[in-house]
PDB file of N, CA, C and O in Angstrom, chain B, residues numbered from 101:
ATOM      1  N   UNK B 101      14.737  -1.543 -13.761  1.00  0.00           N
ATOM      2  CA  UNK B 101      13.588  -0.638 -14.199  1.00  0.00           C
ATOM      3  C   UNK B 101      12.831  -0.608 -14.544  1.00  0.00           C
ATOM      4  O   UNK B 101      11.819  -0.914 -13.912  1.00  0.00           O
ATOM      5  N   UNK B 102      12.822  -0.174 -15.915  1.00  0.00           N
ATOM      6  CA  UNK B 102      12.535  -0.176 -16.789  1.00  0.00           C
ATOM      7  C   UNK B 102      12.771  -1.578 -17.746  1.00  0.00           C
ATOM      8  O   UNK B 102      13.680  -1.955 -18.484  1.00  0.00           O
ATOM      9  N   UNK B 103      11.893  -1.950 -17.467  1.00  0.00           N
ATOM     10  CA  UNK B 103      12.168  -3.297 -18.898  1.00  0.00           C
ATOM     11  C   UNK B 103      11.191  -3.521 -19.892  1.00  0.00           C
ATOM     12  O   UNK B 103      10.039  -3.109 -19.750  1.00  0.00           O
ATOM     13  N   UNK B 104      11.635  -4.253 -21.064  1.00  0.00           N
ATOM     14  CA  UNK B 104      10.438  -4.306 -21.947  1.00  0.00           C
ATOM     15  C   UNK B 104       8.542  -4.763 -20.823  1.00  0.00           C
ATOM     16  O   UNK B 104       7.449  -4.213 -20.957  1.00  0.00           O
ATOM     17  N   UNK B 105       8.885  -5.750 -19.997  1.00  0.00           N
ATOM     18  CA  UNK B 105       7.599  -5.903 -19.136  1.00  0.00           C
ATOM     19  C   UNK B 105       6.958  -5.177 -18.573  1.00  0.00           C
ATOM     20  O   UNK B 105       5.747  -5.068 -18.764  1.00  0.00           O
ATOM     21  N   UNK B 106       7.642  -4.483 -17.712  1.00  0.00           N
ATOM     22  CA  UNK B 106       7.561  -3.302 -17.015  1.00  0.00           C
ATOM     23  C   UNK B 106       6.369  -1.762 -17.522  1.00  0.00           C
ATOM     24  O   UNK B 106       5.319  -1.282 -17.095  1.00  0.00           O
ATOM     25  N   UNK B 107       7.690  -1.378 -19.044  1.00  0.00           N
ATOM     26  CA  UNK B 107       7.087  -0.953 -19.589  1.00  0.00           C
ATOM     27  C   UNK B 107       5.842  -0.928 -20.267  1.00  0.00           C
ATOM     28  O   UNK B 107       5.025  -0.015 -20.384  1.00  0.00           O
ATOM     29  N   UNK B 108       5.842  -2.123 -20.703  1.00  0.00           N
ATOM     30  CA  UNK B 108       3.720  -2.757 -21.410  1.00  0.00           C
ATOM     31  C   UNK B 108       3.069  -3.459 -20.555  1.00  0.00           C
ATOM     32  O   UNK B 108       2.353  -4.340 -21.030  1.00  0.00           O
ATOM     33  N   UNK B 109       3.114  -3.258 -18.672  1.00  0.00           N
ATOM     34  CA  UNK B 109       2.062  -3.228 -17.995  1.00  0.00           C
ATOM     35  C   UNK B 109       2.070  -1.882 -17.770  1.00  0.00           C
ATOM     36  O   UNK B 109       1.078  -1.404 -17.218  1.00  0.00           O
ATOM     37  N   UNK B 110       2.873  -1.247 -18.043  1.00  0.00           N
ATOM     38  CA  UNK B 110       2.597   0.839 -17.638  1.00  0.00           C
ATOM     39  C   UNK B 110       1.141   0.808 -18.862  1.00  0.00           C
ATOM     40  O   UNK B 110      -0.067   0.842 -18.629  1.00  0.00           O
ATOM     41  N   UNK B 111       1.782   0.744 -19.980  1.00  0.00           N
ATOM     42  CA  UNK B 111       1.070   0.423 -21.498  1.00  0.00           C
ATOM     43  C   UNK B 111      -0.279   0.469 -21.291  1.00  0.00           C
ATOM     44  O   UNK B 111      -1.045   1.309 -21.764  1.00  0.00           O
ATOM     45  N   UNK B 112      -0.637  -0.695 -20.383  1.00  0.00           N
ATOM     46  CA  UNK B 112      -1.933  -1.293 -20.266  1.00  0.00           C
ATOM     47  C   UNK B 112      -2.958  -1.244 -19.435  1.00  0.00           C
ATOM     48  O   UNK B 112      -4.152  -1.545 -19.442  1.00  0.00           O
ATOM     49  N   UNK B 113      -1.833  -0.580 -18.393  1.00  0.00           N
ATOM     50  CA  UNK B 113      -2.795  -0.232 -17.067  1.00  0.00           C
ATOM     51  C   UNK B 113      -2.916   1.074 -17.805  1.00  0.00           C
ATOM     52  O   UNK B 113      -3.792   0.672 -18.571  1.00  0.00           O
ATOM     53  N   UNK B 114      -2.703   2.482 -18.227  1.00  0.00           N
ATOM     54  CA  UNK B 114      -2.588   3.841 -18.978  1.00  0.00           C
ATOM     55  C   UNK B 114      -4.150   2.698 -19.911  1.00  0.00           C
ATOM     56  O   UNK B 114      -5.381   2.724 -19.908  1.00  0.00           O
ATOM     57  N   UNK B 115      -3.681   2.340 -20.189  1.00  0.00           N
ATOM     58  CA  UNK B 115      -5.461   2.377 -21.816  1.00  0.00           C
ATOM     59  C   UNK B 115      -6.561   1.156 -20.874  1.00  0.00           C
ATOM     60  O   UNK B 115      -7.561   0.803 -21.499  1.00  0.00           O
ATOM     61  N   UNK B 116      -6.394   0.619 -19.604  1.00  0.00           N
ATOM     62  CA  UNK B 116      -7.514   0.331 -18.706  1.00  0.00           C
ATOM     63  C   UNK B 116      -7.994   1.586 -17.823  1.00  0.00           C
ATOM     64  O   UNK B 116      -9.025   1.547 -17.152  1.00  0.00           O
ATOM     65  N   UNK B 117      -7.214   2.612 -17.886  1.00  0.00           N
ATOM     66  CA  UNK B 117      -8.016   3.621 -16.299  1.00  0.00           C
ATOM     67  C   UNK B 117      -8.482   4.643 -17.932  1.00  0.00           C
ATOM     68  O   UNK B 117      -9.420   5.418 -17.749  1.00  0.00           O
ATOM     69  N   UNK B 118      -7.965   4.638 -19.173  1.00  0.00           N
ATOM     70  CA  UNK B 118      -8.310   5.707 -20.504  1.00  0.00           C
ATOM     71  C   UNK B 118      -9.124   5.054 -19.941  1.00  0.00           C
ATOM     72  O   UNK B 118      -9.653   5.861 -19.177  1.00  0.00           O
ATOM     73  N   UNK B 119      -9.908   3.465 -19.710  1.00  0.00           N
ATOM     74  CA  UNK B 119     -11.693   3.167 -20.238  1.00  0.00           C
ATOM     75  C   UNK B 119     -12.263   3.441 -18.990  1.00  0.00           C
ATOM     76  O   UNK B 119     -13.437   3.736 -18.765  1.00  0.00           O
ATOM     77  N   UNK B 120     -11.541   3.347 -18.367  1.00  0.00           N
ATOM     78  CA  UNK B 120     -12.252   3.583 -16.701  1.00  0.00           C
ATOM     79  C   UNK B 120     -12.495   4.812 -16.891  1.00  0.00           C
ATOM     80  O   UNK B 120     -13.673   4.758 -17.245  1.00  0.00           O
ATOM     81  N   UNK B 121     -12.099   6.290 -16.912  1.00  0.00           N
ATOM     82  CA  UNK B 121     -12.571   7.506 -17.596  1.00  0.00           C
ATOM     83  C   UNK B 121     -14.084   7.783 -18.404  1.00  0.00           C
ATOM     84  O   UNK B 121     -14.767   8.807 -18.387  1.00  0.00           O
ATOM     85  N   UNK B 122     -14.297   6.673 -19.007  1.00  0.00           N
ATOM     86  CA  UNK B 122     -15.211   6.988 -20.204  1.00  0.00           C
ATOM     87  C   UNK B 122     -15.965   7.635 -19.900  1.00  0.00           C
ATOM     88  O   UNK B 122     -16.121   7.221 -18.751  1.00  0.00           O
ATOM     89  N   UNK B 123     -16.742   8.525 -20.028  1.00  0.00           N
ATOM     90  CA  UNK B 123     -18.037   9.613 -19.752  1.00  0.00           C
ATOM     91  C   UNK B 123     -17.077   9.965 -18.127  1.00  0.00           C
ATOM     92  O   UNK B 123     -16.858  11.176 -18.169  1.00  0.00           O
ATOM     93  N   UNK B 124     -16.757   9.661 -17.432  1.00  0.00           N
ATOM     94  CA  UNK B 124     -16.349  10.836 -16.489  1.00  0.00           C
ATOM     95  C   UNK B 124     -15.910  12.429 -16.505  1.00  0.00           C
ATOM     96  O   UNK B 124     -14.812  12.829 -16.892  1.00  0.00           O
ATOM     97  N   UNK B 125     -16.700  13.039 -16.141  1.00  0.00           N
ATOM     98  CA  UNK B 125     -16.404  14.437 -15.740  1.00  0.00           C
ATOM     99  C   UNK B 125     -14.769  14.792 -15.873  1.00  0.00           C
ATOM    100  O   UNK B 125     -13.856  14.251 -15.247  1.00  0.00           O
ATOM    101  N   UNK B 126     -14.689  15.656 -16.682  1.00  0.00           N
ATOM    102  CA  UNK B 126     -12.970  16.514 -16.833  1.00  0.00           C
ATOM    103  C   UNK B 126     -12.915  16.324 -15.706  1.00  0.00           C
ATOM    104  O   UNK B 126     -12.638  15.146 -15.479  1.00  0.00           O
ATOM    105  N   UNK B 127     -13.083  17.094 -14.571  1.00  0.00           N
ATOM    106  CA  UNK B 127     -13.111  17.918 -13.767  1.00  0.00           C
ATOM    107  C   UNK B 127     -12.520  16.500 -12.506  1.00  0.00           C
ATOM    108  O   UNK B 127     -11.571  16.661 -11.739  1.00  0.00           O
ATOM    109  N   UNK B 128     -13.195  15.463 -12.576  1.00  0.00           N
ATOM    110  CA  UNK B 128     -13.076  14.540 -11.390  1.00  0.00           C
ATOM    111  C   UNK B 128     -12.807  14.151 -12.036  1.00  0.00           C
ATOM    112  O   UNK B 128     -13.325  15.267 -12.101  1.00  0.00           O
ATOM    113  N   UNK B 129     -12.090  13.087 -13.663  1.00  0.00           N
ATOM    114  CA  UNK B 129     -11.172  12.608 -13.919  1.00  0.00           C
ATOM    115  C   UNK B 129      -9.996  13.302 -13.379  1.00  0.00           C
ATOM    116  O   UNK B 129      -9.354  12.640 -12.564  1.00  0.00           O
ATOM    117  N   UNK B 130      -9.662  14.213 -13.584  1.00  0.00           N
ATOM    118  CA  UNK B 130      -8.275  15.777 -13.223  1.00  0.00           C
ATOM    119  C   UNK B 130      -8.059  14.995 -11.973  1.00  0.00           C
ATOM    120  O   UNK B 130      -7.155  14.167 -12.080  1.00  0.00           O
ATOM    121  N   UNK B 131      -8.655  15.043 -10.817  1.00  0.00           N
ATOM    122  CA  UNK B 131      -8.337  15.464  -9.911  1.00  0.00           C
ATOM    123  C   UNK B 131      -7.781  13.579  -9.236  1.00  0.00           C
ATOM    124  O   UNK B 131      -6.880  13.153  -8.512  1.00  0.00           O
ATOM    125  N   UNK B 132      -8.820  13.034  -9.926  1.00  0.00           N
ATOM    126  CA  UNK B 132      -7.819  11.959  -9.639  1.00  0.00           C
ATOM    127  C   UNK B 132      -7.086  11.465 -10.734  1.00  0.00           C
ATOM    128  O   UNK B 132      -6.749  10.414 -10.189  1.00  0.00           O
ATOM    129  N   UNK B 133      -6.543  11.394 -11.922  1.00  0.00           N
ATOM    130  CA  UNK B 133      -4.980  11.489 -12.458  1.00  0.00           C
ATOM    131  C   UNK B 133      -4.398  12.639 -11.951  1.00  0.00           C
ATOM    132  O   UNK B 133      -3.893  12.897 -13.043  1.00  0.00           O
ATOM    133  N   UNK B 134      -4.017  13.574 -11.243  1.00  0.00           N
ATOM    134  CA  UNK B 134      -3.390  14.310  -9.910  1.00  0.00           C
ATOM    135  C   UNK B 134      -2.794  13.997  -9.437  1.00  0.00           C
ATOM    136  O   UNK B 134      -1.601  14.298  -9.403  1.00  0.00           O
ATOM    137  N   UNK B 135      -3.682  12.827  -8.530  1.00  0.00           N
ATOM    138  CA  UNK B 135      -3.226  11.967  -7.639  1.00  0.00           C
ATOM    139  C   UNK B 135      -2.740  10.550  -7.879  1.00  0.00           C
ATOM    140  O   UNK B 135      -2.559   9.867  -6.871  1.00  0.00           O
ATOM    141  N   UNK B 136      -2.497  10.000  -9.084  1.00  0.00           N
ATOM    142  CA  UNK B 136      -1.591   8.842  -9.606  1.00  0.00           C
ATOM    143  C   UNK B 136      -0.555   9.457  -9.834  1.00  0.00           C
ATOM    144  O   UNK B 136       0.529   8.933  -9.576  1.00  0.00           O
ATOM    145  N   UNK B 137      -0.640  10.673 -10.354  1.00  0.00           N
ATOM    146  CA  UNK B 137       0.945  11.029 -10.874  1.00  0.00           C
ATOM    147  C   UNK B 137       1.677  11.487  -9.846  1.00  0.00           C
ATOM    148  O   UNK B 137       2.821  11.109  -9.595  1.00  0.00           O
ATOM    149  N   UNK B 138       1.127  12.204  -9.303  1.00  0.00           N
ATOM    150  CA  UNK B 138       2.215  12.044  -7.482  1.00  0.00           C
ATOM    151  C   UNK B 138       2.769  10.844  -6.993  1.00  0.00           C
ATOM    152  O   UNK B 138       3.942  10.605  -6.705  1.00  0.00           O
ATOM    153  N   UNK B 139       1.458   9.889  -6.920  1.00  0.00           N
ATOM    154  CA  UNK B 139       2.035   8.454  -6.762  1.00  0.00           C
ATOM    155  C   UNK B 139       2.792   8.036  -7.752  1.00  0.00           C
ATOM    156  O   UNK B 139       3.472   7.182  -7.183  1.00  0.00           O
ATOM    157  N   UNK B 140       3.135   8.058  -8.849  1.00  0.00           N
ATOM    158  CA  UNK B 140       3.533   7.410  -9.935  1.00  0.00           C
ATOM    159  C   UNK B 140       5.152   7.822  -9.891  1.00  0.00           C
ATOM    160  O   UNK B 140       6.145   7.119 -10.079  1.00  0.00           O
ATOM    161  N   UNK B 141       4.979   9.715  -9.458  1.00  0.00           N
ATOM    162  CA  UNK B 141       6.525  10.168  -9.404  1.00  0.00           C
ATOM    163  C   UNK B 141       7.380   9.975  -8.262  1.00  0.00           C
ATOM    164  O   UNK B 141       8.592   9.780  -8.354  1.00  0.00           O
ATOM    165  N   UNK B 142       6.622  10.041  -6.998  1.00  0.00           N
ATOM    166  CA  UNK B 142       7.081   9.463  -6.184  1.00  0.00           C
ATOM    167  C   UNK B 142       7.532   8.380  -6.058  1.00  0.00           C
ATOM    168  O   UNK B 142       8.615   8.205  -5.501  1.00  0.00           O
ATOM    169  N   UNK B 143       6.832   7.434  -6.529  1.00  0.00           N
ATOM    170  CA  UNK B 143       7.409   5.127  -6.655  1.00  0.00           C
ATOM    171  C   UNK B 143       8.903   5.837  -7.831  1.00  0.00           C
ATOM    172  O   UNK B 143       9.932   5.161  -7.819  1.00  0.00           O
ATOM    173  N   UNK B 144       8.888   7.087  -8.705  1.00  0.00           N
ATOM    174  CA  UNK B 144       9.951   6.771  -9.687  1.00  0.00           C
ATOM    175  C   UNK B 144      11.109   7.386  -9.221  1.00  0.00           C
ATOM    176  O   UNK B 144      12.093   7.309  -9.958  1.00  0.00           O
ATOM    177  N   UNK B 145      11.249   8.171  -7.822  1.00  0.00           N
ATOM    178  CA  UNK B 145      12.663   8.593  -7.716  1.00  0.00           C
ATOM    179  C   UNK B 145      13.887   8.001  -7.910  1.00  0.00           C
ATOM    180  O   UNK B 145      14.952   8.488  -7.530  1.00  0.00           O
ATOM    181  N   UNK B 146      13.766   7.042  -8.448  1.00  0.00           N
ATOM    182  CA  UNK B 146      14.876   6.509  -8.559  1.00  0.00           C
ATOM    183  C   UNK B 146      15.676   6.230  -9.611  1.00  0.00           C
ATOM    184  O   UNK B 146      16.595   5.449  -9.861  1.00  0.00           O
ATOM    185  N   UNK B 147      14.840   7.416 -10.368  1.00  0.00           N
ATOM    186  CA  UNK B 147      15.120   7.610 -11.793  1.00  0.00           C
ATOM    187  C   UNK B 147      16.170   8.496 -11.940  1.00  0.00           C
ATOM    188  O   UNK B 147      17.169   8.540 -12.658  1.00  0.00           O
ATOM    189  N   UNK B 148      15.577   9.356 -10.871  1.00  0.00           N
ATOM    190  CA  UNK B 148      15.950  10.919 -10.884  1.00  0.00           C
ATOM    191  C   UNK B 148      14.842  11.746 -11.044  1.00  0.00           C
ATOM    192  O   UNK B 148      13.863  11.164 -11.512  1.00  0.00           O
ATOM    193  N   UNK B 149      14.743  12.586 -10.867  1.00  0.00           N
ATOM    194  CA  UNK B 149      13.157  13.714 -10.633  1.00  0.00           C
ATOM    195  C   UNK B 149      12.938  14.194 -11.652  1.00  0.00           C
ATOM    196  O   UNK B 149      11.758  14.397 -11.940  1.00  0.00           O
ATOM    197  N   UNK B 150      13.963  14.552 -12.564  1.00  0.00           N
ATOM    198  CA  UNK B 150      13.441  14.645 -14.423  1.00  0.00           C
ATOM    199  C   UNK B 150      12.327  13.928 -14.576  1.00  0.00           C
ATOM    200  O   UNK B 150      11.118  14.158 -14.563  1.00  0.00           O
ATOM    201  N   UNK B 151      13.550  12.306 -14.835  1.00  0.00           N
ATOM    202  CA  UNK B 151      13.418  11.486 -16.007  1.00  0.00           C
ATOM    203  C   UNK B 151      11.738  10.822 -14.389  1.00  0.00           C
ATOM    204  O   UNK B 151      11.170   9.765 -14.666  1.00  0.00           O
ATOM    205  N   UNK B 152      11.514  11.187 -13.722  1.00  0.00           N
ATOM    206  CA  UNK B 152      10.233  10.306 -12.618  1.00  0.00           C
ATOM    207  C   UNK B 152       9.050  11.201 -12.978  1.00  0.00           C
ATOM    208  O   UNK B 152       7.954  10.679 -13.187  1.00  0.00           O
ATOM    209  N   UNK B 153       9.229  12.632 -13.068  1.00  0.00           N
ATOM    210  CA  UNK B 153       8.227  13.350 -13.341  1.00  0.00           C
ATOM    211  C   UNK B 153       8.293  13.385 -15.146  1.00  0.00           C
ATOM    212  O   UNK B 153       7.229  13.926 -15.448  1.00  0.00           O
ATOM    213  N   UNK B 154       8.849  13.144 -16.103  1.00  0.00           N
ATOM    214  CA  UNK B 154       8.411  12.977 -17.196  1.00  0.00           C
ATOM    215  C   UNK B 154       7.386  11.300 -17.623  1.00  0.00           C
ATOM    216  O   UNK B 154       6.323  11.018 -18.175  1.00  0.00           O
ATOM    217  N   UNK B 155       8.356  10.684 -17.055  1.00  0.00           N
ATOM    218  CA  UNK B 155       7.144   9.101 -17.588  1.00  0.00           C
ATOM    219  C   UNK B 155       6.162   9.176 -16.577  1.00  0.00           C
ATOM    220  O   UNK B 155       5.485   8.149 -16.639  1.00  0.00           O
ATOM    221  N   UNK B 156       5.726  10.017 -15.560  1.00  0.00           N
ATOM    222  CA  UNK B 156       4.732   9.971 -14.747  1.00  0.00           C
ATOM    223  C   UNK B 156       3.556  11.158 -15.835  1.00  0.00           C
ATOM    224  O   UNK B 156       2.349  10.967 -15.984  1.00  0.00           O
ATOM    225  N   UNK B 157       4.098  11.940 -16.246  1.00  0.00           N
ATOM    226  CA  UNK B 157       2.930  12.882 -17.193  1.00  0.00           C
ATOM    227  C   UNK B 157       2.785  12.005 -18.164  1.00  0.00           C
ATOM    228  O   UNK B 157       1.622  11.707 -18.434  1.00  0.00           O
ATOM    229  N   UNK B 158       3.736  11.440 -18.844  1.00  0.00           N
ATOM    230  CA  UNK B 158       3.825  10.300 -20.196  1.00  0.00           C
ATOM    231  C   UNK B 158       2.455   9.086 -19.631  1.00  0.00           C
ATOM    232  O   UNK B 158       1.648   8.549 -20.390  1.00  0.00           O
ATOM    233  N   UNK B 159       2.503   8.970 -18.682  1.00  0.00           N
ATOM    234  CA  UNK B 159       0.929   8.095 -17.947  1.00  0.00           C
ATOM    235  C   UNK B 159       0.296   8.186 -17.978  1.00  0.00           C
ATOM    236  O   UNK B 159      -0.594   7.336 -17.960  1.00  0.00           O
ATOM    237  N   UNK B 160       0.176   9.979 -18.093  1.00  0.00           N
ATOM    238  CA  UNK B 160      -1.076  10.377 -17.572  1.00  0.00           C
ATOM    239  C   UNK B 160      -1.494  11.060 -18.392  1.00  0.00           C
ATOM    240  O   UNK B 160      -2.674  11.390 -18.279  1.00  0.00           O
ATOM    241  N   UNK B 161      -0.569  11.647 -19.768  1.00  0.00           N
ATOM    242  CA  UNK B 161      -1.353  12.129 -21.048  1.00  0.00           C
ATOM    243  C   UNK B 161      -1.825  10.579 -22.053  1.00  0.00           C
ATOM    244  O   UNK B 161      -2.885  10.299 -22.612  1.00  0.00           O
ATOM    245  N   UNK B 162      -0.847  10.010 -21.975  1.00  0.00           N
ATOM    246  CA  UNK B 162      -1.156   8.537 -22.432  1.00  0.00           C
ATOM    247  C   UNK B 162      -2.792   7.944 -21.818  1.00  0.00           C
ATOM    248  O   UNK B 162      -3.709   7.542 -22.535  1.00  0.00           O
ATOM    249  N   UNK B 163      -2.796   8.028 -20.515  1.00  0.00           N
ATOM    250  CA  UNK B 163      -4.581   7.808 -20.213  1.00  0.00           C
ATOM    251  C   UNK B 163      -5.389   8.791 -20.661  1.00  0.00           C
ATOM    252  O   UNK B 163      -6.524   8.424 -20.966  1.00  0.00           O
ATOM    253  N   UNK B 164      -5.095  10.102 -20.806  1.00  0.00           N
ATOM    254  CA  UNK B 164      -6.233  11.002 -21.716  1.00  0.00           C
ATOM    255  C   UNK B 164      -6.525  10.108 -22.593  1.00  0.00           C
ATOM    256  O   UNK B 164      -7.370   9.213 -22.610  1.00  0.00           O
ATOM    257  N   UNK B 165      -5.342  10.616 -23.683  1.00  0.00           N
ATOM    258  CA  UNK B 165      -5.243  10.384 -24.823  1.00  0.00           C
ATOM    259  C   UNK B 165      -6.396   9.012 -25.379  1.00  0.00           C
ATOM    260  O   UNK B 165      -7.047   9.091 -26.421  1.00  0.00           O
ATOM    261  N   UNK B 166      -6.453   7.514 -24.186  1.00  0.00           N
ATOM    262  CA  UNK B 166      -7.288   6.440 -24.042  1.00  0.00           C
ATOM    263  C   UNK B 166      -8.124   7.056 -24.366  1.00  0.00           C
ATOM    264  O   UNK B 166      -8.496   7.301 -25.513  1.00  0.00           O
ATOM    265  N   UNK B 167      -8.637   7.479 -23.145  1.00  0.00           N
ATOM    266  CA  UNK B 167     -10.365   7.780 -22.856  1.00  0.00           C
ATOM    267  C   UNK B 167     -10.394   8.689 -24.192  1.00  0.00           C
ATOM    268  O   UNK B 167     -10.157   8.032 -25.205  1.00  0.00           O
ATOM    269  N   UNK B 168     -10.565   9.661 -24.341  1.00  0.00           N
ATOM    270  CA  UNK B 168     -10.780  10.567 -25.081  1.00  0.00           C
ATOM    271  C   UNK B 168     -10.728   9.674 -27.181  1.00  0.00           C
ATOM    272  O   UNK B 168     -11.503   9.864 -28.118  1.00  0.00           O
ATOM    273  N   UNK B 169      -9.700   8.947 -27.102  1.00  0.00           N
ATOM    274  CA  UNK B 169     -10.143   7.744 -28.482  1.00  0.00           C
ATOM    275  C   UNK B 169     -11.475   6.903 -28.335  1.00  0.00           C
ATOM    276  O   UNK B 169     -12.412   6.831 -29.130  1.00  0.00           O
ATOM    277  N   UNK B 170     -11.223   5.956 -26.447  1.00  0.00           N
ATOM    278  CA  UNK B 170     -12.597   5.364 -26.886  1.00  0.00           C
ATOM    279  C   UNK B 170     -14.288   6.100 -26.766  1.00  0.00           C
ATOM    280  O   UNK B 170     -15.286   5.838 -27.437  1.00  0.00           O
ATOM    281  N   UNK B 171     -14.138   6.903 -25.853  1.00  0.00           N
ATOM    282  CA  UNK B 171     -14.943   8.377 -26.135  1.00  0.00           C
ATOM    283  C   UNK B 171     -15.239   8.487 -27.827  1.00  0.00           C
ATOM    284  O   UNK B 171     -16.136   7.885 -28.416  1.00  0.00           O
ATOM    285  N   UNK B 172     -14.720   8.972 -28.147  1.00  0.00           N
ATOM    286  CA  UNK B 172     -14.610   9.444 -29.630  1.00  0.00           C
ATOM    287  C   UNK B 172     -15.024   7.863 -31.048  1.00  0.00           C
ATOM    288  O   UNK B 172     -15.564   7.618 -32.127  1.00  0.00           O
ATOM    289  N   UNK B 173     -14.377   7.368 -30.088  1.00  0.00           N
ATOM    290  CA  UNK B 173     -15.005   5.157 -31.348  1.00  0.00           C
ATOM    291  C   UNK B 173     -16.174   4.953 -30.103  1.00  0.00           C
ATOM    292  O   UNK B 173     -16.433   3.784 -29.818  1.00  0.00           O
ATOM    293  N   UNK B 174     -16.693   5.737 -29.558  1.00  0.00           N
ATOM    294  CA  UNK B 174     -17.880   4.498 -28.970  1.00  0.00           C
ATOM    295  C   UNK B 174     -17.797   3.745 -28.104  1.00  0.00           C
ATOM    296  O   UNK B 174     -18.639   3.731 -27.206  1.00  0.00           O
ATOM    297  N   UNK B 175     -16.668   2.837 -28.136  1.00  0.00           N
ATOM    298  CA  UNK B 175     -16.410   1.805 -27.619  1.00  0.00           C
ATOM    299  C   UNK B 175     -16.131   1.773 -26.207  1.00  0.00           C
ATOM    300  O   UNK B 175     -15.156   2.430 -25.840  1.00  0.00           O
ATOM    301  N   UNK B 176     -16.887   1.051 -25.215  1.00  0.00           N
ATOM    302  CA  UNK B 176     -16.592   0.614 -23.749  1.00  0.00           C
ATOM    303  C   UNK B 176     -15.958  -1.108 -23.250  1.00  0.00           C
ATOM    304  O   UNK B 176     -15.685  -1.798 -22.268  1.00  0.00           O
ATOM    305  N   UNK B 177     -15.986  -1.109 -24.435  1.00  0.00           N
ATOM    306  CA  UNK B 177     -14.871  -2.847 -23.971  1.00  0.00           C
ATOM    307  C   UNK B 177     -14.558  -3.130 -22.705  1.00  0.00           C
ATOM    308  O   UNK B 177     -13.989  -2.195 -22.142  1.00  0.00           O
ATOM    309  N   UNK B 178     -14.734  -4.137 -22.020  1.00  0.00           N
ATOM    310  CA  UNK B 178     -13.922  -4.236 -20.717  1.00  0.00           C
ATOM    311  C   UNK B 178     -12.371  -4.591 -20.771  1.00  0.00           C
ATOM    312  O   UNK B 178     -11.811  -5.377 -21.535  1.00  0.00           O
ATOM    313  N   UNK B 179     -11.761  -3.716 -19.641  1.00  0.00           N
ATOM    314  CA  UNK B 179     -10.348  -4.051 -19.813  1.00  0.00           C
ATOM    315  C   UNK B 179      -9.732  -4.757 -18.983  1.00  0.00           C
ATOM    316  O   UNK B 179      -9.329  -4.246 -17.938  1.00  0.00           O
ATOM    317  N   UNK B 180      -9.527  -6.067 -19.263  1.00  0.00           N
ATOM    318  CA  UNK B 180      -8.479  -6.636 -17.875  1.00  0.00           C
ATOM    319  C   UNK B 180      -6.901  -6.811 -17.854  1.00  0.00           C
ATOM    320  O   UNK B 180      -6.153  -7.099 -18.788  1.00  0.00           O
ATOM    321  N   UNK B 181      -6.630  -6.572 -16.616  1.00  0.00           N
ATOM    322  CA  UNK B 181      -5.092  -6.473 -16.457  1.00  0.00           C
ATOM    323  C   UNK B 181      -3.966  -8.004 -15.986  1.00  0.00           C
ATOM    324  O   UNK B 181      -3.775  -8.372 -14.827  1.00  0.00           O
ATOM    325  N   UNK B 182      -3.657  -8.346 -16.636  1.00  0.00           N
ATOM    326  CA  UNK B 182      -2.873 -10.123 -16.127  1.00  0.00           C
ATOM    327  C   UNK B 182      -2.161  -9.242 -14.915  1.00  0.00           C
ATOM    328  O   UNK B 182      -1.423  -9.796 -14.100  1.00  0.00           O
TER     329      UNK B 182
END
């Protein structure tokens, strides 16, 4: 399941989500991210509960880091996933 391609797609998705949330109030963003995290964790249960939780949490952390970096840089270039 966790192929190099899958990991690259997850990184790209986190980047696009981070960009999507630029300018979004923290509370609103976190509500959406908690829902995404729960869905992702549920879909990754075949990895085991702890691994699924770690991957989902890391994904959300990456989204938040990307958002903050974009906001700090003042960049809002559109993101396109393949």
